[in-house]
PyMOL Python script that loads the backbone (N, CA, C, O; Angstrom):
from pymol import cmd

cmd.read_pdbstr("""\
ATOM      1  N   MET A   1      13.038   6.776  24.287  1.00  0.00           N
ATOM      2  CA  MET A   1      12.150   5.649  24.225  1.00  0.00           C
ATOM      3  C   MET A   1      11.251   5.521  23.087  1.00  0.00           C
ATOM      4  O   MET A   1      10.418   6.411  22.915  1.00  0.00           O
ATOM      5  N   THR A   2      11.308   4.505  22.264  1.00  0.00           N
ATOM      6  CA  THR A   2      10.402   4.407  21.129  1.00  0.00           C
ATOM      7  C   THR A   2       9.246   3.532  21.620  1.00  0.00           C
ATOM      8  O   THR A   2       9.495   2.501  22.245  1.00  0.00           O
ATOM      9  N   SER A   3       8.019   3.902  21.363  1.00  0.00           N
ATOM     10  CA  SER A   3       6.789   3.228  21.748  1.00  0.00           C
ATOM     11  C   SER A   3       6.245   2.494  20.573  1.00  0.00           C
ATOM     12  O   SER A   3       6.292   2.985  19.445  1.00  0.00           O
ATOM     13  N   ILE A   4       5.725   1.319  20.822  1.00  0.00           N
ATOM     14  CA  ILE A   4       5.127   0.560  19.778  1.00  0.00           C
ATOM     15  C   ILE A   4       3.757  -0.008  20.172  1.00  0.00           C
ATOM     16  O   ILE A   4       3.576  -0.554  21.260  1.00  0.00           O
ATOM     17  N   LEU A   5       2.801   0.141  19.246  1.00  0.00           N
ATOM     18  CA  LEU A   5       1.495  -0.572  19.425  1.00  0.00           C
ATOM     19  C   LEU A   5       1.367  -1.709  18.603  1.00  0.00           C
ATOM     20  O   LEU A   5       1.601  -1.651  17.396  1.00  0.00           O
ATOM     21  N   ILE A   6       0.989  -2.802  19.212  1.00  0.00           N
ATOM     22  CA  ILE A   6       1.081  -4.172  18.507  1.00  0.00           C
ATOM     23  C   ILE A   6      -0.530  -4.308  18.086  1.00  0.00           C
ATOM     24  O   ILE A   6      -1.407  -4.164  18.937  1.00  0.00           O
ATOM     25  N   VAL A   7      -0.808  -4.577  16.794  1.00  0.00           N
ATOM     26  CA  VAL A   7      -2.122  -4.756  16.295  1.00  0.00           C
ATOM     27  C   VAL A   7      -2.204  -6.139  15.591  1.00  0.00           C
ATOM     28  O   VAL A   7      -1.693  -6.257  14.477  1.00  0.00           O
ATOM     29  N   ASP A   8      -2.833  -7.205  16.196  1.00  0.00           N
ATOM     30  CA  ASP A   8      -2.990  -8.453  15.685  1.00  0.00           C
ATOM     31  C   ASP A   8      -4.302  -9.080  16.282  1.00  0.00           C
ATOM     32  O   ASP A   8      -4.620  -8.820  17.443  1.00  0.00           O
ATOM     33  N   ASP A   9      -5.058  -9.897  15.499  1.00  0.00           N
ATOM     34  CA  ASP A   9      -6.207 -10.522  16.044  1.00  0.00           C
ATOM     35  C   ASP A   9      -5.996 -11.764  16.696  1.00  0.00           C
ATOM     36  O   ASP A   9      -6.990 -12.369  17.098  1.00  0.00           O
ATOM     37  N   HIS A  10      -4.724 -12.303  16.889  1.00  0.00           N
ATOM     38  CA  HIS A  10      -4.340 -13.505  17.485  1.00  0.00           C
ATOM     39  C   HIS A  10      -3.716 -13.027  18.860  1.00  0.00           C
ATOM     40  O   HIS A  10      -2.694 -12.341  18.830  1.00  0.00           O
ATOM     41  N   PRO A  11      -4.292 -13.364  20.039  1.00  0.00           N
ATOM     42  CA  PRO A  11      -3.780 -12.968  21.349  1.00  0.00           C
ATOM     43  C   PRO A  11      -2.450 -13.648  21.573  1.00  0.00           C
ATOM     44  O   PRO A  11      -1.551 -13.063  22.177  1.00  0.00           O
ATOM     45  N   CYS A  12      -2.317 -14.781  21.135  1.00  0.00           N
ATOM     46  CA  CYS A  12      -1.049 -15.555  21.581  1.00  0.00           C
ATOM     47  C   CYS A  12       0.144 -14.846  20.764  1.00  0.00           C
ATOM     48  O   CYS A  12       1.232 -14.646  21.303  1.00  0.00           O
ATOM     49  N   PHE A  13      -0.091 -14.522  19.585  1.00  0.00           N
ATOM     50  CA  PHE A  13       0.973 -13.849  18.770  1.00  0.00           C
ATOM     51  C   PHE A  13       1.152 -12.509  19.343  1.00  0.00           C
ATOM     52  O   PHE A  13       2.308 -12.087  19.369  1.00  0.00           O
ATOM     53  N   ARG A  14       0.277 -11.816  19.775  1.00  0.00           N
ATOM     54  CA  ARG A  14       0.542 -10.368  20.449  1.00  0.00           C
ATOM     55  C   ARG A  14       1.290 -10.575  21.813  1.00  0.00           C
ATOM     56  O   ARG A  14       2.161  -9.794  22.196  1.00  0.00           O
ATOM     57  N   ALA A  15       0.892 -11.677  22.519  1.00  0.00           N
ATOM     58  CA  ALA A  15       1.563 -11.875  23.688  1.00  0.00           C
ATOM     59  C   ALA A  15       3.109 -12.235  23.400  1.00  0.00           C
ATOM     60  O   ALA A  15       4.004 -11.643  24.003  1.00  0.00           O
ATOM     61  N   GLY A  16       3.334 -13.097  22.580  1.00  0.00           N
ATOM     62  CA  GLY A  16       4.780 -13.444  22.261  1.00  0.00           C
ATOM     63  C   GLY A  16       5.439 -12.377  21.715  1.00  0.00           C
ATOM     64  O   GLY A  16       6.612 -12.252  22.068  1.00  0.00           O
ATOM     65  N   LEU A  17       4.955 -11.505  20.878  1.00  0.00           N
ATOM     66  CA  LEU A  17       5.623 -10.315  20.294  1.00  0.00           C
ATOM     67  C   LEU A  17       5.919  -9.319  21.381  1.00  0.00           C
ATOM     68  O   LEU A  17       6.997  -8.729  21.450  1.00  0.00           O
ATOM     69  N   ARG A  18       4.945  -9.155  22.215  1.00  0.00           N
ATOM     70  CA  ARG A  18       5.073  -8.179  23.374  1.00  0.00           C
ATOM     71  C   ARG A  18       6.282  -8.620  24.249  1.00  0.00           C
ATOM     72  O   ARG A  18       7.161  -7.836  24.604  1.00  0.00           O
ATOM     73  N   GLY A  19       6.251  -9.960  24.570  1.00  0.00           N
ATOM     74  CA  GLY A  19       7.431 -10.438  25.384  1.00  0.00           C
ATOM     75  C   GLY A  19       8.726 -10.198  24.687  1.00  0.00           C
ATOM     76  O   GLY A  19       9.675  -9.770  25.344  1.00  0.00           O
ATOM     77  N   ALA A  20       8.851 -10.446  23.370  1.00  0.00           N
ATOM     78  CA  ALA A  20      10.041 -10.186  22.752  1.00  0.00           C
ATOM     79  C   ALA A  20      10.548  -8.741  22.677  1.00  0.00           C
ATOM     80  O   ALA A  20      11.712  -8.411  22.903  1.00  0.00           O
ATOM     81  N   LEU A  21       9.580  -7.943  22.345  1.00  0.00           N
ATOM     82  CA  LEU A  21       9.842  -6.444  22.206  1.00  0.00           C
ATOM     83  C   LEU A  21      10.175  -5.866  23.678  1.00  0.00           C
ATOM     84  O   LEU A  21      10.963  -4.926  23.781  1.00  0.00           O
ATOM     85  N   GLU A  22       9.622  -6.386  24.709  1.00  0.00           N
ATOM     86  CA  GLU A  22       9.857  -5.773  25.960  1.00  0.00           C
ATOM     87  C   GLU A  22      11.280  -6.147  26.434  1.00  0.00           C
ATOM     88  O   GLU A  22      11.664  -5.701  27.516  1.00  0.00           O
ATOM     89  N   THR A  23      12.047  -6.899  25.728  1.00  0.00           N
ATOM     90  CA  THR A  23      13.397  -7.253  26.207  1.00  0.00           C
ATOM     91  C   THR A  23      14.373  -6.310  25.456  1.00  0.00           C
ATOM     92  O   THR A  23      15.569  -6.351  25.742  1.00  0.00           O
ATOM     93  N   VAL A  24      13.944  -5.527  24.578  1.00  0.00           N
ATOM     94  CA  VAL A  24      14.767  -4.626  23.697  1.00  0.00           C
ATOM     95  C   VAL A  24      14.882  -3.346  24.359  1.00  0.00           C
ATOM     96  O   VAL A  24      13.890  -2.660  24.603  1.00  0.00           O
ATOM     97  N   PRO A  25      16.166  -2.971  24.685  1.00  0.00           N
ATOM     98  CA  PRO A  25      16.324  -1.748  25.425  1.00  0.00           C
ATOM     99  C   PRO A  25      15.952  -0.636  24.414  1.00  0.00           C
ATOM    100  O   PRO A  25      16.228  -0.733  23.218  1.00  0.00           O
ATOM    101  N   GLY A  26      15.271   0.490  24.991  1.00  0.00           N
ATOM    102  CA  GLY A  26      14.818   1.596  24.293  1.00  0.00           C
ATOM    103  C   GLY A  26      13.544   1.426  23.713  1.00  0.00           C
ATOM    104  O   GLY A  26      13.080   2.414  23.144  1.00  0.00           O
ATOM    105  N   LEU A  27      12.832   0.318  23.733  1.00  0.00           N
ATOM    106  CA  LEU A  27      11.454  -0.008  23.196  1.00  0.00           C
ATOM    107  C   LEU A  27      10.517  -0.129  24.334  1.00  0.00           C
ATOM    108  O   LEU A  27      10.834  -0.709  25.373  1.00  0.00           O
ATOM    109  N   GLN A  28       9.341   0.430  24.134  1.00  0.00           N
ATOM    110  CA  GLN A  28       8.148   0.305  25.038  1.00  0.00           C
ATOM    111  C   GLN A  28       7.033   0.045  24.300  1.00  0.00           C
ATOM    112  O   GLN A  28       6.674   0.698  23.321  1.00  0.00           O
ATOM    113  N   VAL A  29       6.396  -1.055  24.836  1.00  0.00           N
ATOM    114  CA  VAL A  29       5.077  -1.455  24.261  1.00  0.00           C
ATOM    115  C   VAL A  29       3.945  -0.550  24.819  1.00  0.00           C
ATOM    116  O   VAL A  29       3.598  -0.643  25.996  1.00  0.00           O
ATOM    117  N   ALA A  30       3.361   0.349  23.934  1.00  0.00           N
ATOM    118  CA  ALA A  30       2.293   1.222  24.336  1.00  0.00           C
ATOM    119  C   ALA A  30       0.955   0.572  24.520  1.00  0.00           C
ATOM    120  O   ALA A  30       0.090   1.123  25.201  1.00  0.00           O
ATOM    121  N   GLY A  31       0.749  -0.641  23.903  1.00  0.00           N
ATOM    122  CA  GLY A  31      -0.465  -1.232  24.047  1.00  0.00           C
ATOM    123  C   GLY A  31      -0.614  -2.289  23.043  1.00  0.00           C
ATOM    124  O   GLY A  31       0.308  -2.564  22.276  1.00  0.00           O
ATOM    125  N   GLU A  32      -1.878  -2.960  23.019  1.00  0.00           N
ATOM    126  CA  GLU A  32      -2.101  -3.949  21.983  1.00  0.00           C
ATOM    127  C   GLU A  32      -3.608  -3.728  21.629  1.00  0.00           C
ATOM    128  O   GLU A  32      -4.423  -3.309  22.451  1.00  0.00           O
ATOM    129  N   ALA A  33      -3.913  -4.052  20.310  1.00  0.00           N
ATOM    130  CA  ALA A  33      -5.283  -4.083  19.796  1.00  0.00           C
ATOM    131  C   ALA A  33      -5.481  -5.242  18.905  1.00  0.00           C
ATOM    132  O   ALA A  33      -4.634  -5.625  18.099  1.00  0.00           O
ATOM    133  N   GLY A  34      -6.694  -5.810  19.094  1.00  0.00           N
ATOM    134  CA  GLY A  34      -7.099  -6.982  18.356  1.00  0.00           C
ATOM    135  C   GLY A  34      -7.768  -6.801  17.035  1.00  0.00           C
ATOM    136  O   GLY A  34      -7.884  -7.766  16.280  1.00  0.00           O
ATOM    137  N   HIS A  35      -8.216  -5.618  16.714  1.00  0.00           N
ATOM    138  CA  HIS A  35      -8.894  -5.361  15.470  1.00  0.00           C
ATOM    139  C   HIS A  35      -8.744  -3.893  15.076  1.00  0.00           C
ATOM    140  O   HIS A  35      -8.233  -3.106  15.871  1.00  0.00           O
ATOM    141  N   GLY A  36      -9.189  -3.485  13.831  1.00  0.00           N
ATOM    142  CA  GLY A  36      -8.846  -2.150  13.358  1.00  0.00           C
ATOM    143  C   GLY A  36      -9.467  -1.067  14.097  1.00  0.00           C
ATOM    144  O   GLY A  36      -8.756  -0.116  14.421  1.00  0.00           O
ATOM    145  N   LEU A  37     -10.725  -1.082  14.414  1.00  0.00           N
ATOM    146  CA  LEU A  37     -11.353   0.008  15.179  1.00  0.00           C
ATOM    147  C   LEU A  37     -10.547   0.185  16.524  1.00  0.00           C
ATOM    148  O   LEU A  37     -10.100   1.285  16.847  1.00  0.00           O
ATOM    149  N   GLU A  38     -10.388  -0.902  17.262  1.00  0.00           N
ATOM    150  CA  GLU A  38      -9.572  -0.815  18.470  1.00  0.00           C
ATOM    151  C   GLU A  38      -8.263  -0.078  18.274  1.00  0.00           C
ATOM    152  O   GLU A  38      -7.866   0.767  19.077  1.00  0.00           O
ATOM    153  N   ALA A  39      -7.589  -0.438  17.149  1.00  0.00           N
ATOM    154  CA  ALA A  39      -6.201   0.133  16.849  1.00  0.00           C
ATOM    155  C   ALA A  39      -6.278   1.630  16.641  1.00  0.00           C
ATOM    156  O   ALA A  39      -5.391   2.377  17.052  1.00  0.00           O
ATOM    157  N   LEU A  40      -7.410   2.079  15.962  1.00  0.00           N
ATOM    158  CA  LEU A  40      -7.582   3.491  15.789  1.00  0.00           C
ATOM    159  C   LEU A  40      -7.779   4.157  17.146  1.00  0.00           C
ATOM    160  O   LEU A  40      -7.146   5.173  17.432  1.00  0.00           O
ATOM    161  N   GLU A  41      -8.567   3.650  17.908  1.00  0.00           N
ATOM    162  CA  GLU A  41      -8.720   4.183  19.345  1.00  0.00           C
ATOM    163  C   GLU A  41      -7.449   4.278  20.067  1.00  0.00           C
ATOM    164  O   GLU A  41      -7.139   5.325  20.635  1.00  0.00           O
ATOM    165  N   MET A  42      -6.620   3.140  20.078  1.00  0.00           N
ATOM    166  CA  MET A  42      -5.452   3.046  20.875  1.00  0.00           C
ATOM    167  C   MET A  42      -4.370   3.987  20.170  1.00  0.00           C
ATOM    168  O   MET A  42      -3.559   4.511  20.935  1.00  0.00           O
ATOM    169  N   VAL A  43      -4.262   4.253  18.871  1.00  0.00           N
ATOM    170  CA  VAL A  43      -3.270   5.209  18.353  1.00  0.00           C
ATOM    171  C   VAL A  43      -3.626   6.609  18.855  1.00  0.00           C
ATOM    172  O   VAL A  43      -2.767   7.392  19.261  1.00  0.00           O
ATOM    173  N   ALA A  44      -4.918   6.885  18.808  1.00  0.00           N
ATOM    174  CA  ALA A  44      -5.421   8.244  19.327  1.00  0.00           C
ATOM    175  C   ALA A  44      -4.966   8.474  20.740  1.00  0.00           C
ATOM    176  O   ALA A  44      -4.491   9.540  21.132  1.00  0.00           O
ATOM    177  N   ALA A  45      -5.152   7.348  21.517  1.00  0.00           N
ATOM    178  CA  ALA A  45      -4.932   7.534  22.912  1.00  0.00           C
ATOM    179  C   ALA A  45      -3.450   7.466  23.318  1.00  0.00           C
ATOM    180  O   ALA A  45      -3.067   8.179  24.246  1.00  0.00           O
ATOM    181  N   THR A  46      -2.593   6.650  22.678  1.00  0.00           N
ATOM    182  CA  THR A  46      -1.265   6.555  23.044  1.00  0.00           C
ATOM    183  C   THR A  46      -0.202   7.288  22.201  1.00  0.00           C
ATOM    184  O   THR A  46       0.916   7.559  22.639  1.00  0.00           O
ATOM    185  N   ARG A  47      -0.649   7.601  20.910  1.00  0.00           N
ATOM    186  CA  ARG A  47       0.285   8.268  19.964  1.00  0.00           C
ATOM    187  C   ARG A  47       1.628   7.435  19.823  1.00  0.00           C
ATOM    188  O   ARG A  47       2.682   8.043  20.011  1.00  0.00           O
ATOM    189  N   PRO A  48       1.661   6.122  19.514  1.00  0.00           N
ATOM    190  CA  PRO A  48       2.835   5.530  19.424  1.00  0.00           C
ATOM    191  C   PRO A  48       3.845   6.001  18.347  1.00  0.00           C
ATOM    192  O   PRO A  48       3.447   6.704  17.417  1.00  0.00           O
ATOM    193  N   ASP A  49       5.025   5.662  18.443  1.00  0.00           N
ATOM    194  CA  ASP A  49       5.939   5.987  17.400  1.00  0.00           C
ATOM    195  C   ASP A  49       5.882   4.983  16.295  1.00  0.00           C
ATOM    196  O   ASP A  49       6.199   5.315  15.153  1.00  0.00           O
ATOM    197  N   ILE A  50       5.477   3.716  16.595  1.00  0.00           N
ATOM    198  CA  ILE A  50       5.349   2.679  15.552  1.00  0.00           C
ATOM    199  C   ILE A  50       4.075   1.853  15.813  1.00  0.00           C
ATOM    200  O   ILE A  50       3.775   1.534  16.964  1.00  0.00           O
ATOM    201  N   VAL A  51       3.341   1.513  14.777  1.00  0.00           N
ATOM    202  CA  VAL A  51       2.335   0.668  14.748  1.00  0.00           C
ATOM    203  C   VAL A  51       2.781  -0.674  14.216  1.00  0.00           C
ATOM    204  O   VAL A  51       3.143  -0.659  13.040  1.00  0.00           O
ATOM    205  N   LEU A  52       2.828  -1.835  14.851  1.00  0.00           N
ATOM    206  CA  LEU A  52       3.169  -3.073  14.253  1.00  0.00           C
ATOM    207  C   LEU A  52       1.904  -3.736  13.891  1.00  0.00           C
ATOM    208  O   LEU A  52       1.157  -4.082  14.805  1.00  0.00           O
ATOM    209  N   LEU A  53       1.578  -3.954  12.669  1.00  0.00           N
ATOM    210  CA  LEU A  53       0.194  -4.175  12.167  1.00  0.00           C
ATOM    211  C   LEU A  53       0.019  -5.371  11.353  1.00  0.00           C
ATOM    212  O   LEU A  53       0.692  -5.547  10.338  1.00  0.00           O
ATOM    213  N   ASP A  54      -0.944  -6.278  11.797  1.00  0.00           N
ATOM    214  CA  ASP A  54      -1.204  -7.468  10.914  1.00  0.00           C
ATOM    215  C   ASP A  54      -1.965  -6.889   9.751  1.00  0.00           C
ATOM    216  O   ASP A  54      -2.713  -5.925   9.913  1.00  0.00           O
ATOM    217  N   ILE A  55      -1.789  -7.455   8.598  1.00  0.00           N
ATOM    218  CA  ILE A  55      -2.463  -7.101   7.300  1.00  0.00           C
ATOM    219  C   ILE A  55      -3.802  -7.638   7.345  1.00  0.00           C
ATOM    220  O   ILE A  55      -4.700  -7.013   6.782  1.00  0.00           O
ATOM    221  N   SER A  56      -4.057  -8.775   7.975  1.00  0.00           N
ATOM    222  CA  SER A  56      -5.425  -9.362   7.953  1.00  0.00           C
ATOM    223  C   SER A  56      -6.060  -9.302   9.336  1.00  0.00           C
ATOM    224  O   SER A  56      -5.808 -10.065  10.268  1.00  0.00           O
ATOM    225  N   LEU A  57      -6.991  -8.205   9.336  1.00  0.00           N
ATOM    226  CA  LEU A  57      -7.602  -7.932  10.636  1.00  0.00           C
ATOM    227  C   LEU A  57      -9.191  -8.092  10.414  1.00  0.00           C
ATOM    228  O   LEU A  57      -9.695  -7.905   9.307  1.00  0.00           O
ATOM    229  N   PRO A  58      -9.933  -8.449  11.539  1.00  0.00           N
ATOM    230  CA  PRO A  58     -11.417  -8.359  11.364  1.00  0.00           C
ATOM    231  C   PRO A  58     -11.859  -6.855  11.332  1.00  0.00           C
ATOM    232  O   PRO A  58     -11.241  -5.977  11.934  1.00  0.00           O
ATOM    233  N   GLY A  59     -12.930  -6.644  10.610  1.00  0.00           N
ATOM    234  CA  GLY A  59     -13.469  -5.187  10.445  1.00  0.00           C
ATOM    235  C   GLY A  59     -12.545  -4.547   9.480  1.00  0.00           C
ATOM    236  O   GLY A  59     -12.451  -4.951   8.321  1.00  0.00           O
ATOM    237  N   ILE A  60     -11.794  -3.454   9.996  1.00  0.00           N
ATOM    238  CA  ILE A  60     -10.899  -2.697   9.314  1.00  0.00           C
ATOM    239  C   ILE A  60      -9.580  -3.401   9.052  1.00  0.00           C
ATOM    240  O   ILE A  60      -8.780  -3.515   9.981  1.00  0.00           O
ATOM    241  N   ASP A  61      -9.289  -3.899   7.803  1.00  0.00           N
ATOM    242  CA  ASP A  61      -8.138  -4.617   7.699  1.00  0.00           C
ATOM    243  C   ASP A  61      -6.893  -3.754   7.722  1.00  0.00           C
ATOM    244  O   ASP A  61      -7.021  -2.530   7.679  1.00  0.00           O
ATOM    245  N   GLY A  62      -5.614  -4.355   7.792  1.00  0.00           N
ATOM    246  CA  GLY A  62      -4.477  -3.734   7.865  1.00  0.00           C
ATOM    247  C   GLY A  62      -4.149  -2.636   6.790  1.00  0.00           C
ATOM    248  O   GLY A  62      -3.596  -1.589   7.125  1.00  0.00           O
ATOM    249  N   LEU A  63      -4.482  -2.885   5.569  1.00  0.00           N
ATOM    250  CA  LEU A  63      -4.277  -1.977   4.514  1.00  0.00           C
ATOM    251  C   LEU A  63      -5.098  -0.737   4.663  1.00  0.00           C
ATOM    252  O   LEU A  63      -4.584   0.372   4.513  1.00  0.00           O
ATOM    253  N   ALA A  64      -6.382  -0.899   4.959  1.00  0.00           N
ATOM    254  CA  ALA A  64      -7.355   0.156   5.090  1.00  0.00           C
ATOM    255  C   ALA A  64      -6.829   1.016   6.330  1.00  0.00           C
ATOM    256  O   ALA A  64      -6.753   2.243   6.275  1.00  0.00           O
ATOM    257  N   LEU A  65      -6.506   0.338   7.349  1.00  0.00           N
ATOM    258  CA  LEU A  65      -6.107   0.942   8.689  1.00  0.00           C
ATOM    259  C   LEU A  65      -4.867   1.832   8.381  1.00  0.00           C
ATOM    260  O   LEU A  65      -4.794   2.987   8.800  1.00  0.00           O
ATOM    261  N   THR A  66      -3.927   1.265   7.655  1.00  0.00           N
ATOM    262  CA  THR A  66      -2.823   2.125   7.263  1.00  0.00           C
ATOM    263  C   THR A  66      -3.180   3.423   6.569  1.00  0.00           C
ATOM    264  O   THR A  66      -2.637   4.475   6.904  1.00  0.00           O
ATOM    265  N   ARG A  67      -4.084   3.362   5.612  1.00  0.00           N
ATOM    266  CA  ARG A  67      -4.514   4.583   4.908  1.00  0.00           C
ATOM    267  C   ARG A  67      -5.169   5.421   5.935  1.00  0.00           C
ATOM    268  O   ARG A  67      -4.924   6.623   5.833  1.00  0.00           O
ATOM    269  N   LEU A  68      -6.020   5.025   6.994  1.00  0.00           N
ATOM    270  CA  LEU A  68      -6.647   5.868   7.864  1.00  0.00           C
ATOM    271  C   LEU A  68      -5.652   6.634   8.829  1.00  0.00           C
ATOM    272  O   LEU A  68      -5.892   7.738   9.318  1.00  0.00           O
ATOM    273  N   LEU A  69      -4.534   5.913   9.029  1.00  0.00           N
ATOM    274  CA  LEU A  69      -3.598   6.484  10.077  1.00  0.00           C
ATOM    275  C   LEU A  69      -2.716   7.542   9.387  1.00  0.00           C
ATOM    276  O   LEU A  69      -2.259   8.482  10.037  1.00  0.00           O
ATOM    277  N   ARG A  70      -2.474   7.388   8.050  1.00  0.00           N
ATOM    278  CA  ARG A  70      -1.349   8.313   7.428  1.00  0.00           C
ATOM    279  C   ARG A  70      -1.631   9.740   7.558  1.00  0.00           C
ATOM    280  O   ARG A  70      -0.677  10.438   7.903  1.00  0.00           O
ATOM    281  N   GLU A  71      -2.782  10.326   7.344  1.00  0.00           N
ATOM    282  CA  GLU A  71      -3.012  11.659   7.401  1.00  0.00           C
ATOM    283  C   GLU A  71      -3.093  12.175   8.816  1.00  0.00           C
ATOM    284  O   GLU A  71      -2.376  13.153   9.029  1.00  0.00           O
ATOM    285  N   PRO A  72      -3.746  11.770   9.740  1.00  0.00           N
ATOM    286  CA  PRO A  72      -3.892  12.211  11.100  1.00  0.00           C
ATOM    287  C   PRO A  72      -2.629  11.961  11.923  1.00  0.00           C
ATOM    288  O   PRO A  72      -2.359  12.730  12.846  1.00  0.00           O
ATOM    289  N   TYR A  73      -1.902  10.999  11.655  1.00  0.00           N
ATOM    290  CA  TYR A  73      -0.696  10.623  12.429  1.00  0.00           C
ATOM    291  C   TYR A  73       0.531  10.323  11.493  1.00  0.00           C
ATOM    292  O   TYR A  73       1.033   9.204  11.391  1.00  0.00           O
ATOM    293  N   PRO A  74       0.969  11.461  10.806  1.00  0.00           N
ATOM    294  CA  PRO A  74       2.046  11.219   9.843  1.00  0.00           C
ATOM    295  C   PRO A  74       3.343  10.981  10.659  1.00  0.00           C
ATOM    296  O   PRO A  74       4.267  10.512   9.995  1.00  0.00           O
ATOM    297  N   GLN A  75       3.577  11.203  11.906  1.00  0.00           N
ATOM    298  CA  GLN A  75       4.734  10.923  12.673  1.00  0.00           C
ATOM    299  C   GLN A  75       4.743   9.414  13.072  1.00  0.00           C
ATOM    300  O   GLN A  75       5.796   8.940  13.499  1.00  0.00           O
ATOM    301  N   THR A  76       3.675   8.664  12.962  1.00  0.00           N
ATOM    302  CA  THR A  76       3.662   7.329  13.336  1.00  0.00           C
ATOM    303  C   THR A  76       3.970   6.414  12.123  1.00  0.00           C
ATOM    304  O   THR A  76       3.359   6.434  11.055  1.00  0.00           O
ATOM    305  N   ALA A  77       5.078   5.555  12.469  1.00  0.00           N
ATOM    306  CA  ALA A  77       5.451   4.663  11.302  1.00  0.00           C
ATOM    307  C   ALA A  77       4.594   3.455  11.414  1.00  0.00           C
ATOM    308  O   ALA A  77       4.181   3.080  12.512  1.00  0.00           O
ATOM    309  N   VAL A  78       4.307   2.815  10.268  1.00  0.00           N
ATOM    310  CA  VAL A  78       3.411   1.621  10.300  1.00  0.00           C
ATOM    311  C   VAL A  78       4.287   0.506   9.628  1.00  0.00           C
ATOM    312  O   VAL A  78       4.735   0.633   8.488  1.00  0.00           O
ATOM    313  N   ILE A  79       4.477  -0.483  10.338  1.00  0.00           N
ATOM    314  CA  ILE A  79       5.213  -1.785   9.889  1.00  0.00           C
ATOM    315  C   ILE A  79       4.110  -2.909   9.821  1.00  0.00           C
ATOM    316  O   ILE A  79       3.478  -3.300  10.801  1.00  0.00           O
ATOM    317  N   ILE A  80       3.969  -3.362   8.572  1.00  0.00           N
ATOM    318  CA  ILE A  80       2.904  -4.396   8.304  1.00  0.00           C
ATOM    319  C   ILE A  80       3.524  -5.759   8.485  1.00  0.00           C
ATOM    320  O   ILE A  80       4.583  -6.007   7.909  1.00  0.00           O
ATOM    321  N   VAL A  81       2.978  -6.590   9.192  1.00  0.00           N
ATOM    322  CA  VAL A  81       3.307  -8.085   9.383  1.00  0.00           C
ATOM    323  C   VAL A  81       2.404  -8.953   8.534  1.00  0.00           C
ATOM    324  O   VAL A  81       1.187  -8.829   8.669  1.00  0.00           O
ATOM    325  N   SER A  82       2.921  -9.854   7.637  1.00  0.00           N
ATOM    326  CA  SER A  82       1.970 -10.547   6.859  1.00  0.00           C
ATOM    327  C   SER A  82       2.681 -11.807   6.431  1.00  0.00           C
ATOM    328  O   SER A  82       3.902 -11.897   6.303  1.00  0.00           O
ATOM    329  N   LEU A  83       1.810 -12.767   6.222  1.00  0.00           N
ATOM    330  CA  LEU A  83       2.270 -14.180   5.667  1.00  0.00           C
ATOM    331  C   LEU A  83       1.952 -14.148   4.185  1.00  0.00           C
ATOM    332  O   LEU A  83       2.289 -15.121   3.511  1.00  0.00           O
ATOM    333  N   TYR A  84       1.316 -13.095   3.595  1.00  0.00           N
ATOM    334  CA  TYR A  84       0.870 -12.964   2.251  1.00  0.00           C
ATOM    335  C   TYR A  84       2.187 -12.725   1.409  1.00  0.00           C
ATOM    336  O   TYR A  84       2.977 -11.886   1.840  1.00  0.00           O
ATOM    337  N   GLY A  85       2.476 -13.390   0.258  1.00  0.00           N
ATOM    338  CA  GLY A  85       3.615 -13.078  -0.482  1.00  0.00           C
ATOM    339  C   GLY A  85       3.267 -12.557  -1.794  1.00  0.00           C
ATOM    340  O   GLY A  85       4.171 -12.282  -2.584  1.00  0.00           O
ATOM    341  N   ASP A  86       1.971 -12.383  -2.123  1.00  0.00           N
ATOM    342  CA  ASP A  86       1.731 -11.819  -3.420  1.00  0.00           C
ATOM    343  C   ASP A  86       1.684 -10.184  -3.468  1.00  0.00           C
ATOM    344  O   ASP A  86       1.472  -9.473  -2.485  1.00  0.00           O
ATOM    345  N   GLU A  87       1.899  -9.775  -4.662  1.00  0.00           N
ATOM    346  CA  GLU A  87       1.976  -8.296  -4.891  1.00  0.00           C
ATOM    347  C   GLU A  87       0.804  -7.523  -4.473  1.00  0.00           C
ATOM    348  O   GLU A  87       0.929  -6.353  -4.111  1.00  0.00           O
ATOM    349  N   SER A  88      -0.399  -8.156  -4.508  1.00  0.00           N
ATOM    350  CA  SER A  88      -1.635  -7.313  -4.196  1.00  0.00           C
ATOM    351  C   SER A  88      -1.709  -6.900  -2.815  1.00  0.00           C
ATOM    352  O   SER A  88      -2.590  -6.110  -2.477  1.00  0.00           O
ATOM    353  N   HIS A  89      -0.877  -7.353  -1.983  1.00  0.00           N
ATOM    354  CA  HIS A  89      -0.902  -6.930  -0.542  1.00  0.00           C
ATOM    355  C   HIS A  89       0.240  -6.050  -0.091  1.00  0.00           C
ATOM    356  O   HIS A  89       0.473  -5.874   1.105  1.00  0.00           O
ATOM    357  N   ARG A  90       0.957  -5.493  -1.064  1.00  0.00           N
ATOM    358  CA  ARG A  90       1.936  -4.638  -0.794  1.00  0.00           C
ATOM    359  C   ARG A  90       1.534  -3.178  -0.701  1.00  0.00           C
ATOM    360  O   ARG A  90       0.771  -2.686  -1.532  1.00  0.00           O
ATOM    361  N   VAL A  91       2.041  -2.490   0.299  1.00  0.00           N
ATOM    362  CA  VAL A  91       1.742  -1.095   0.460  1.00  0.00           C
ATOM    363  C   VAL A  91       3.208  -0.347   0.704  1.00  0.00           C
ATOM    364  O   VAL A  91       4.070  -0.709   1.505  1.00  0.00           O
ATOM    365  N   ILE A  92       3.259   0.703  -0.126  1.00  0.00           N
ATOM    366  CA  ILE A  92       4.467   1.551  -0.006  1.00  0.00           C
ATOM    367  C   ILE A  92       3.941   2.971   0.012  1.00  0.00           C
ATOM    368  O   ILE A  92       3.176   3.424  -0.839  1.00  0.00           O
ATOM    369  N   SER A  93       4.407   3.622   1.037  1.00  0.00           N
ATOM    370  CA  SER A  93       3.958   5.066   1.107  1.00  0.00           C
ATOM    371  C   SER A  93       4.999   5.872   1.721  1.00  0.00           C
ATOM    372  O   SER A  93       4.834   7.082   1.874  1.00  0.00           O
TER     373      SER A  93
END
""", "prot")
cmd.dss("prot")
cmd.show_as("cartoon", "prot")
cmd.util.cbc("prot")
cmd.orient("prot")
């Protein structure tokens, strides 16, 4: 079973995404977070396989959060969701 943590500051988006992901066999939603600090706490508590992460978050944004997660949780994949199309918001690691 692959576990996913959903991180987005819009509750309706999180709820819709959770509903869609919960229909996929083999996926389990480990939890949800609405901002960067909450996401850090949730990753430490749940150790998800994947963090599905909004790039634009209050407090710690998605890019900074990705950097904070890479070293202590190298086994956790980060997928960034964004409406931004410009190169300044690209992260490849």
